[in-house]
N, C-alpha and C positions, 0 to 999 in steps of 0.2 A: 567590456562586460557582456556584450551580446554574443561574443564568441564562446563563452563558457557554457557548458551544459547545465540545464536546470536539474536540480536534485531535490529529493524529498528526504527529510530526516527519518531515522528509525522511529522516533517518537511520533511523528505525524502519521506514518504508516500504521503503527500499532494502535494509535488512538482511533483512526479510521476503522481498522479491523474490529476493535472492541465495540465501537459505537454501532456499526452495522450488525454485528453479532447480537448485541443487546436488543436491537429493534427487530431484526428479521429472524433471529435464531441462527443456529449453526448451519442448517441446510440452506437458508436464504443467503447467508453471507458467502457460503461456498459457491453458490450460483453466481452471485455478483462478481466475486474475484475471478472465477473461471471465465466469465464473459469479458472481463477486462484484461484477460491474459496474465493474471497475477496469481494463479492457483498455488504456485510455489510459496508466495508470501503468506497465503492462508494456511498452508500446511506446515510451514516453518516460520511462525511469526517472529519478528525481530524483538530484541530486548528494548526496554525503555531507555533510550539515550539520544543525544543530539547529533550523533554521528550520521553522516550521509548514508542513505540506504540504497536507493535506486536512482538512476538517471531517467528523467522524464523526456522522451523524444518530442520533437516539435510535431504538432498535428497539422496535416495538410488541409 
């Protein structure tokens, strides 16, 4: 189980995007996602599904 990459579902990414946008507005959300290196996710939000979306790398 430890050898498998960690993944985030499309639903989790979309819920995070929607929540951050509701709280901070569109410009604030764009800044957050750009700082996290996920500007592509902000510009092309995933649909609402349980399918895996992105692989989360281990943090050093």
